[in-house]
C-alpha positions as a Markdown table, in Angstrom:
| # | Residue | x | y | z |
|---|---|---|---|---|
| 1 | Pro | 54.0 | 64.3 | 103.7 |
| 2 | Ala | 55.0 | 67.5 | 104.7 |
| 3 | Asn | 57.5 | 68.5 | 101.9 |
| 4 | Gln | 54.7 | 68.1 | 99.4 |
| 5 | Val | 52.4 | 70.8 | 100.9 |
| 6 | His | 53.0 | 74.7 | 101.4 |
| 7 | Ala | 51.9 | 76.4 | 104.8 |
| 8 | Gly | 49.2 | 77.6 | 102.6 |
| 9 | Cys | 47.8 | 73.8 | 102.1 |
| 10 | Ala | 48.3 | 74.0 | 98.3 |
| 11 | Cys | 50.2 | 71.3 | 97.0 |
| 12 | Asn | 53.8 | 71.8 | 95.5 |
| 13 | Ala | 54.6 | 71.7 | 91.8 |
| 14 | Gly | 54.1 | 68.7 | 90.1 |
| 15 | Tyr | 51.5 | 67.6 | 92.6 |
| 16 | Ser | 48.0 | 67.6 | 92.4 |
| 17 | Gly | 45.3 | 67.0 | 95.2 |
| 18 | Thr | 43.0 | 68.9 | 97.6 |
| 19 | Val | 44.4 | 69.8 | 100.9 |
| 20 | Ser | 43.1 | 71.8 | 103.8 |
| 21 | Ala | 44.2 | 73.3 | 107.2 |
| 22 | Val | 43.0 | 71.7 | 110.5 |
| 23 | Ser | 43.4 | 72.5 | 114.0 |
| 24 | Ile | 45.3 | 69.2 | 115.2 |
| 25 | Ser | 48.8 | 67.7 | 114.2 |
| 26 | Pro | 49.9 | 67.5 | 110.8 |
| 27 | Tyr | 47.6 | 70.2 | 110.7 |
| 28 | Tyr | 46.4 | 69.7 | 107.5 |
| 29 | Ser | 44.1 | 67.0 | 105.7 |
| 30 | Gly | 44.0 | 65.7 | 102.3 |
| 31 | Val | 46.5 | 64.1 | 99.9 |
| 32 | Cys | 48.8 | 65.5 | 96.9 |
| 33 | Ser | 50.2 | 63.2 | 94.5 |
| 34 | Gln | 52.4 | 63.5 | 91.6 |
| 35 | Asn | 51.0 | 64.5 | 88.9 |
| 36 | Val | 51.1 | 62.0 | 85.6 |
| 37 | Cys | 51.5 | 63.2 | 82.3 |
| 38 | Ser | 51.1 | 61.1 | 78.9 |
| 39 | Cys | 52.7 | 61.7 | 75.6 |
| 40 | Ser | 52.0 | 60.3 | 72.4 |
| 41 | Asn | 55.2 | 59.4 | 70.1 |
| 42 | Gly | 57.7 | 60.5 | 72.4 |
| 43 | Gln | 58.6 | 60.9 | 75.9 |
| 44 | Ala | 56.1 | 62.5 | 78.5 |
| 45 | Ala | 57.3 | 65.3 | 81.0 |
| 46 | Thr | 57.2 | 64.0 | 84.6 |
| 47 | Gly | 58.3 | 66.2 | 88.2 |
| 48 | Thr | 57.5 | 70.0 | 88.0 |
| 49 | Ser | 57.6 | 69.8 | 84.2 |
| 50 | Cys | 54.1 | 67.5 | 84.5 |
| 51 | Thr | 52.1 | 70.8 | 85.0 |
| 52 | Thr | 48.7 | 69.5 | 85.3 |
| 53 | Asn | 47.8 | 66.0 | 85.7 |
| 54 | Gly | 46.1 | 63.8 | 83.4 |
| 55 | Ala | 47.6 | 66.5 | 80.7 |
| 56 | Ala | 49.1 | 65.4 | 77.6 |
| 57 | Ile | 52.6 | 67.3 | 77.5 |
| 58 | Cys | 56.0 | 65.7 | 75.8 |
| 59 | Ile | 59.4 | 66.5 | 76.7 |
| 60 | Ser | 61.3 | 64.9 | 73.3 |
| 61 | Cys | 60.0 | 63.2 | 70.9 |
| 62 | Asn | 60.7 | 59.7 | 68.8 |
| 63 | Asp | 62.9 | 59.5 | 65.3 |
| 64 | Gly | 60.4 | 60.7 | 62.8 |
| 65 | Tyr | 58.5 | 63.4 | 65.3 |
| 66 | Gln | 59.3 | 67.0 | 66.1 |
| 67 | Leu | 58.0 | 68.8 | 69.4 |
| 68 | Ser | 55.0 | 71.6 | 68.9 |
| 69 | Asp | 53.8 | 73.0 | 71.4 |
| 70 | Ser | 54.4 | 70.0 | 74.0 |
| 71 | Ala | 53.4 | 67.7 | 71.5 |
| 72 | Cys | 55.1 | 65.2 | 68.9 |
| 73 | Thr | 54.0 | 65.4 | 65.4 |
| 74 | Ala | 55.3 | 63.7 | 62.4 |
| 75 | Ser | 58.2 | 65.3 | 61.0 |
| 76 | Phe | 56.4 | 64.8 | 57.6 |
| 77 | Ser | 53.1 | 63.7 | 56.2 |
| 78 | Ser | 53.1 | 60.3 | 55.1 |
| 79 | Ser | 52.2 | 61.5 | 52.0 |
| 80 | Ser | 56.4 | 62.6 | 51.7 |
| 81 | Cys | 57.8 | 59.5 | 53.0 |
| 82 | Gly | 59.7 | 56.8 | 51.3 |
| 83 | Tyr | 61.6 | 55.9 | 48.2 |
| 84 | Lys | 60.4 | 53.9 | 44.9 |
| 85 | Tyr | 63.8 | 52.1 | 44.5 |
| 86 | Tyr | 64.8 | 49.7 | 46.5 |
| 87 | Arg | 67.8 | 46.9 | 46.2 |
| 88 | Leu | 69.1 | 44.2 | 48.0 |
| 89 | Ile | 72.9 | 44.0 | 49.1 |
| 90 | Gly | 74.6 | 40.3 | 49.4 |
| 91 | Ser | 76.3 | 39.6 | 52.6 |
| 92 | Thr | 80.2 | 39.5 | 53.6 |
| 93 | Thr | 80.0 | 38.1 | 56.8 |
| 94 | Arg | 78.1 | 35.1 | 58.9 |
| 95 | Arg | 76.9 | 35.3 | 62.8 |
| 96 | Ser | 79.6 | 32.4 | 63.3 |
| 97 | Gly | 82.4 | 34.4 | 62.1 |
| 98 | Gly | 83.9 | 34.1 | 58.4 |
| 99 | Thr | 82.1 | 34.6 | 55.2 |
| 100 | Pro | 79.1 | 33.1 | 53.4 |
| 101 | Gly | 79.6 | 30.4 | 50.8 |
| 102 | Trp | 76.3 | 31.3 | 48.9 |
| 103 | Gln | 73.6 | 33.8 | 48.9 |
| 104 | Glu | 70.0 | 31.8 | 49.0 |
| 105 | Val | 67.3 | 33.9 | 48.7 |
| 106 | Ser | 63.6 | 32.1 | 49.8 |
| 107 | Glu | 61.7 | 35.1 | 50.1 |
| 108 | Val | 61.6 | 38.9 | 51.0 |
| 109 | Arg | 59.2 | 41.2 | 52.8 |
| 110 | Leu | 58.8 | 44.7 | 52.7 |
| 111 | Phe | 56.8 | 46.1 | 55.3 |
| 112 | Asp | 55.1 | 49.7 | 54.9 |
| 113 | Ala | 53.9 | 51.9 | 57.7 |
| 114 | Ser | 50.8 | 50.1 | 58.2 |
| 115 | Gly | 52.5 | 46.4 | 58.1 |
| 116 | Asn | 51.3 | 45.6 | 54.9 |
| 117 | Asn | 53.6 | 43.2 | 52.9 |
| 118 | Val | 54.2 | 45.3 | 49.8 |
| 119 | Ala | 57.0 | 43.3 | 48.1 |
| 120 | Ser | 54.6 | 42.2 | 45.6 |
| 121 | Gln | 54.0 | 45.1 | 44.2 |
| 122 | Ala | 57.0 | 46.1 | 42.6 |
| 123 | Thr | 59.2 | 45.0 | 39.8 |
| 124 | Tyr | 61.9 | 42.8 | 39.9 |
| 125 | Gly | 65.2 | 43.4 | 38.1 |
| 126 | Ser | 69.1 | 43.8 | 37.4 |
| 127 | Leu | 69.3 | 40.2 | 38.8 |
| 128 | Leu | 73.3 | 39.7 | 39.4 |
| 129 | Ser | 74.6 | 37.1 | 37.1 |
| 130 | Gly | 74.7 | 33.8 | 38.2 |
| 131 | Ala | 71.4 | 32.9 | 39.2 |
| 132 | Asp | 68.3 | 31.4 | 37.4 |
| 133 | Ser | 66.0 | 34.3 | 36.7 |
| 134 | Ser | 63.3 | 31.9 | 36.2 |
| 135 | Arg | 63.3 | 32.0 | 40.1 |
| 136 | Leu | 63.3 | 35.6 | 40.7 |
| 137 | Ala | 60.0 | 35.5 | 41.0 |
| 138 | Asn | 60.0 | 32.7 | 43.7 |
| 139 | Val | 61.3 | 36.0 | 46.0 |
| 140 | Tyr | 58.1 | 37.9 | 45.9 |
| 141 | Asn | 55.2 | 34.6 | 46.0 |
| 142 | Gly | 54.8 | 33.9 | 49.3 |
| 143 | Ala | 56.4 | 30.5 | 49.8 |
| 144 | Val | 59.3 | 29.4 | 51.0 |
| 145 | Trp | 61.9 | 26.9 | 50.9 |
| 146 | Pro | 61.6 | 23.6 | 51.0 |
| 147 | Ser | 58.3 | 23.7 | 48.6 |
| 148 | Asp | 59.7 | 27.1 | 46.9 |
| 149 | Pro | 63.1 | 27.2 | 45.1 |
| 150 | Phe | 65.2 | 29.5 | 46.0 |
| 151 | Leu | 67.3 | 32.0 | 43.9 |
| 152 | Val | 70.6 | 31.3 | 44.4 |
| 153 | Trp | 74.4 | 32.5 | 43.8 |
| 154 | Asn | 77.3 | 29.8 | 45.1 |
| 155 | Gly | 80.4 | 31.7 | 43.7 |
| 156 | Gly | 80.9 | 32.8 | 47.7 |
| 157 | Thr | 81.4 | 36.8 | 48.3 |
| 158 | Ser | 84.1 | 37.3 | 45.3 |
| 159 | Gln | 81.0 | 36.9 | 43.5 |
| 160 | Phe | 78.3 | 39.1 | 45.9 |
| 161 | Gly | 79.6 | 40.0 | 48.5 |
| 162 | Gly | 78.5 | 43.9 | 49.0 |
| 163 | Lys | 77.0 | 43.4 | 45.3 |
| 164 | Val | 73.0 | 44.3 | 44.2 |
| 165 | Leu | 71.7 | 40.9 | 44.0 |
| 166 | Phe | 68.8 | 42.7 | 42.3 |
| 167 | Thr | 66.5 | 46.0 | 42.4 |
| 168 | Met | 62.7 | 46.1 | 43.6 |
| 169 | Thr | 61.4 | 49.2 | 41.8 |
| 170 | Phe | 57.8 | 50.8 | 42.5 |
| 171 | Asn | 55.2 | 52.8 | 40.7 |
| 172 | Ser | 55.8 | 55.6 | 43.0 |
| 173 | Ala | 57.5 | 56.3 | 46.4 |
| 174 | Val | 56.3 | 53.3 | 49.0 |
| 175 | Asp | 57.1 | 54.4 | 52.8 |
| 176 | Ile | 58.7 | 51.2 | 53.8 |
| 177 | Arg | 59.7 | 50.7 | 57.5 |
| 178 | Ser | 61.2 | 47.2 | 58.0 |
| 179 | Gly | 61.8 | 43.9 | 55.8 |
| 180 | Arg | 62.4 | 40.4 | 56.5 |
| 181 | Leu | 64.6 | 37.7 | 54.2 |
| 182 | Glu | 63.9 | 34.3 | 54.5 |
| 183 | Thr | 66.8 | 31.8 | 53.9 |
| 184 | Thr | 68.0 | 28.9 | 54.9 |
| 185 | Asn | 71.0 | 29.0 | 56.9 |
| 186 | Asp | 73.9 | 31.5 | 58.0 |
| 187 | Glu | 76.2 | 29.6 | 56.0 |
| 188 | Ser | 74.2 | 30.3 | 52.8 |
| 189 | Met | 73.6 | 33.4 | 53.7 |
| 190 | Gly | 75.6 | 35.5 | 56.5 |
| 191 | Asn | 74.1 | 38.2 | 58.7 |
| 192 | Asn | 75.0 | 41.6 | 57.4 |
| 193 | Cys | 73.0 | 41.6 | 53.9 |
| 194 | His | 70.6 | 45.0 | 53.4 |
| 195 | Ile | 68.3 | 47.2 | 51.5 |
| 196 | Glu | 69.3 | 50.6 | 50.0 |
| 197 | Ala | 66.6 | 52.8 | 48.9 |
| 198 | Ser | 66.8 | 55.3 | 46.7 |
| 199 | Thr | 64.6 | 58.4 | 45.3 |
| 200 | Asp | 66.1 | 58.7 | 42.0 |
| 201 | Gly | 68.0 | 55.1 | 41.1 |
| 202 | Ser | 71.2 | 56.5 | 41.1 |
| 203 | Thr | 71.9 | 57.8 | 44.9 |
| 204 | Trp | 71.4 | 55.5 | 47.4 |
| 205 | Lys | 71.0 | 54.9 | 50.9 |
| 206 | Asp | 71.1 | 52.3 | 53.7 |
| 207 | Leu | 67.5 | 51.7 | 54.8 |
| 208 | Leu | 66.9 | 48.4 | 56.0 |
| 209 | Thr | 69.9 | 46.5 | 57.9 |
| 210 | Pro | 70.1 | 43.5 | 60.7 |
| 211 | Ala | 72.3 | 46.3 | 62.3 |
| 212 | Asn | 69.7 | 49.1 | 62.6 |
| 213 | Gly | 67.1 | 46.5 | 63.3 |
| 214 | Ala | 64.8 | 47.3 | 60.5 |
| 215 | Leu | 66.4 | 44.1 | 58.6 |
| 216 | Gln | 65.3 | 40.6 | 60.0 |
| 217 | Ile | 66.6 | 37.3 | 58.6 |
| 218 | Lys | 64.8 | 33.9 | 59.4 |
| 219 | Tyr | 66.9 | 30.9 | 58.9 |
| 220 | Leu | 64.3 | 28.7 | 57.9 |
| 221 | Ala | 66.9 | 25.5 | 58.1 |
| 222 | Glu | 68.2 | 26.7 | 61.7 |
| 223 | Ser | 64.4 | 26.1 | 63.3 |
| 224 | Asn | 63.4 | 29.3 | 61.8 |
| 225 | Leu | 66.1 | 31.3 | 64.1 |
| 226 | Leu | 65.6 | 35.1 | 63.7 |
| 227 | Tyr | 68.4 | 37.6 | 63.6 |
| 228 | Pro | 68.2 | 40.2 | 65.1 |
| 229 | Ser | 65.5 | 38.6 | 67.6 |
| 230 | Ser | 63.5 | 41.7 | 67.4 |
| 231 | Val | 62.8 | 44.6 | 64.8 |
| 232 | Thr | 63.3 | 48.3 | 65.0 |
| 233 | Ala | 61.1 | 49.8 | 62.6 |
| 234 | Ala | 63.0 | 52.6 | 60.4 |
| 235 | Ala | 61.7 | 56.6 | 61.0 |
| 236 | Cys | 60.3 | 57.8 | 58.0 |
| 237 | Ser | 62.2 | 59.3 | 55.5 |
| 238 | Ala | 61.4 | 62.0 | 53.4 |
| 239 | Ser | 62.6 | 62.3 | 49.3 |
| 240 | Pro | 63.7 | 65.4 | 48.2 |
| 241 | Ser | 60.9 | 66.2 | 46.3 |
| 242 | Ser | 58.9 | 66.5 | 49.5 |
| 243 | Ser | 60.8 | 69.9 | 50.0 |
| 244 | Pro | 61.0 | 69.4 | 54.2 |
| 245 | Ser | 61.7 | 72.6 | 56.2 |
| 246 | Ser | 65.1 | 72.5 | 57.8 |
| 247 | Ser | 63.5 | 72.5 | 61.3 |
| 248 | Ser | 61.4 | 69.2 | 60.5 |
| 249 | Cys | 64.8 | 67.0 | 59.2 |
| 250 | Gly | 67.1 | 64.9 | 61.3 |
| 251 | Tyr | 66.9 | 62.5 | 64.1 |
| 252 | Lys | 67.6 | 62.5 | 67.7 |
| 253 | His | 69.5 | 59.0 | 67.9 |
| 254 | Tyr | 72.3 | 58.2 | 65.7 |
| 255 | Arg | 75.4 | 55.3 | 66.4 |
| 256 | Leu | 78.9 | 54.3 | 64.6 |
| 257 | Ile | 78.4 | 50.7 | 63.1 |
| 258 | Gly | 81.6 | 49.0 | 62.8 |
| 259 | Ser | 83.3 | 47.7 | 59.4 |
| 260 | Thr | 83.5 | 44.2 | 57.8 |
| 261 | Thr | 85.3 | 45.1 | 55.1 |
| 262 | Arg | 89.0 | 46.8 | 54.2 |
| 263 | Arg | 89.8 | 49.0 | 50.8 |
| 264 | Ser | 92.6 | 46.8 | 50.0 |
| 265 | Gly | 90.4 | 43.1 | 50.3 |
| 266 | Gly | 89.8 | 41.3 | 53.9 |
| 267 | Thr | 89.1 | 42.5 | 56.7 |
| 268 | Pro | 90.1 | 44.7 | 59.1 |
| 269 | Gly | 91.5 | 43.4 | 62.3 |
| 270 | Trp | 91.1 | 46.3 | 64.3 |
| 271 | Gln | 88.5 | 49.6 | 65.2 |
| 272 | Glu | 90.5 | 52.5 | 65.7 |
| 273 | Val | 88.3 | 55.5 | 66.5 |
| 274 | Ser | 90.3 | 58.8 | 67.1 |
| 275 | Glu | 87.4 | 61.3 | 66.4 |
| 276 | Val | 84.2 | 61.6 | 64.9 |
| 277 | Arg | 82.4 | 65.0 | 63.4 |
| 278 | Leu | 78.8 | 64.9 | 62.5 |
| 279 | Phe | 78.1 | 68.6 | 60.3 |
| 280 | Asp | 74.5 | 69.7 | 60.7 |
| 281 | Ala | 73.1 | 71.4 | 57.4 |
| 282 | Ser | 75.4 | 74.8 | 58.6 |
| 283 | Gly | 78.4 | 73.1 | 58.0 |
| 284 | Asn | 79.3 | 73.1 | 61.7 |
| 285 | Asn | 80.4 | 70.4 | 64.1 |
| 286 | Val | 77.8 | 69.1 | 66.0 |
| 287 | Ala | 79.5 | 66.1 | 67.7 |
| 288 | Ser | 80.4 | 67.1 | 70.6 |
| 289 | Gln | 76.8 | 67.9 | 71.7 |
| 290 | Ala | 75.6 | 64.7 | 71.5 |
| 291 | Thr | 75.8 | 61.9 | 74.7 |
| 292 | Tyr | 77.7 | 59.1 | 73.6 |
| 293 | Gly | 77.2 | 55.7 | 75.5 |
| 294 | Ser | 76.6 | 51.7 | 74.6 |
| 295 | Leu | 80.0 | 51.3 | 74.2 |
| 296 | Leu | 80.6 | 48.0 | 72.7 |
| 297 | Ser | 82.5 | 45.8 | 75.2 |
| 298 | Gly | 86.1 | 45.5 | 74.5 |
| 299 | Ala | 87.2 | 49.0 | 74.3 |
| 300 | Asp | 88.6 | 51.8 | 77.1 |
| 301 | Ser | 85.7 | 53.9 | 78.0 |
| 302 | Ser | 88.0 | 56.2 | 79.5 |
| 303 | Arg | 88.4 | 56.9 | 76.2 |
| 304 | Leu | 85.0 | 57.5 | 74.8 |
| 305 | Ala | 85.2 | 61.2 | 75.2 |
| 306 | Asn | 88.4 | 61.4 | 73.1 |
| 307 | Val | 86.6 | 60.8 | 69.9 |
| 308 | Tyr | 84.9 | 63.9 | 70.2 |
| 309 | Asn | 87.3 | 66.3 | 71.8 |
| 310 | Gly | 88.5 | 67.7 | 68.5 |
| 311 | Ala | 92.0 | 66.1 | 69.2 |
| 312 | Val | 93.2 | 63.4 | 66.9 |
| 313 | Trp | 96.2 | 60.4 | 67.2 |
| 314 | Pro | 99.2 | 60.4 | 67.7 |
| 315 | Ser | 98.8 | 63.4 | 70.4 |
| 316 | Asp | 95.4 | 61.7 | 71.6 |
| 317 | Pro | 94.8 | 58.1 | 72.6 |
| 318 | Phe | 92.3 | 56.7 | 69.8 |
| 319 | Leu | 89.1 | 54.5 | 71.1 |
| 320 | Val | 90.2 | 50.7 | 69.9 |
| 321 | Trp | 88.9 | 47.1 | 69.7 |
| 322 | Asn | 91.6 | 44.5 | 68.7 |
| 323 | Gly | 89.0 | 41.4 | 68.5 |
| 324 | Gly | 88.8 | 41.2 | 64.7 |
| 325 | Thr | 85.5 | 41.4 | 62.8 |
| 326 | Ser | 83.8 | 38.6 | 65.0 |
| 327 | Gln | 84.0 | 41.2 | 67.9 |
| 328 | Phe | 83.5 | 44.4 | 66.2 |
| 329 | Gly | 82.3 | 44.0 | 62.3 |
| 330 | Gly | 78.8 | 45.2 | 61.7 |
| 331 | Lys | 78.0 | 45.8 | 65.6 |
| 332 | Val | 77.2 | 49.1 | 66.9 |
| 333 | Leu | 80.6 | 50.8 | 68.3 |
| 334 | Phe | 78.4 | 53.1 | 70.5 |
| 335 | Thr | 75.9 | 55.5 | 70.3 |
| 336 | Met | 75.5 | 59.3 | 70.3 |
| 337 | Thr | 72.5 | 60.8 | 71.6 |
| 338 | Phe | 71.0 | 64.7 | 70.7 |
């Protein structure tokens, strides 16, 4: 096509091919085809950024990788990923709304970066009072209900909601990327149990949750229903002992998850977000540098920009969901992408 060929019979930037001048219309022969680039662990260059057809040229990288000389390299070496200490936190909500009456844990599976279930390699302990300690080994023996008795707490969320059900400790840091918890049904487990991780056994962070897709719950008595329906593996997380450089730290994608509980007890009726501030390693608020999207249905999209404009309620209208926790609890309210 004419718009792809210069007068001197050369392909435009972003295209490759062999063309030559001829004496009859359209006065050139040959074809210019758009360059196609590839990229491992990131997004490939397109258009004029793809300077050579078939070249490996990246323009951005997936979580856990950084851009270096047009390639995506691991932010941390595999040896620096992972944690030694993990623990399971009890649910406070159900898929169908309300709260679970029990916590029935049939099996816990912890998958490393290679996809291997390494749950049985941990030492289990700190069992929350109320369950039969003789069944603790059942949660990592590879067998499931109904042939294998489950571990159970039956005192409602006041007993187990948001509490540590048990701990899982490895001999050294293990790079856990995803997990699966197998239970009976929604009433007997809920939907927001999650796994926290720690390098020292005292400072903990959420690592595998149904909300971030890294923890999947399998409801054995509900025709093996999976929640969420697909798994999103967690990115490599480096322990402090690995001392990564500041340039290799951080993520591209962030998202805000709605609350399920209140400080005073019970559940919130609304989610009113006036302002979000995100501070980098230098203490600068970089929230306004992100692109905001994937707004949960129910809020006024015209107010999304209000959450990073530096102004706050009452002078600045807040973003609000008013449908209770069944609408927003544990859900992604919006995403922030850098």
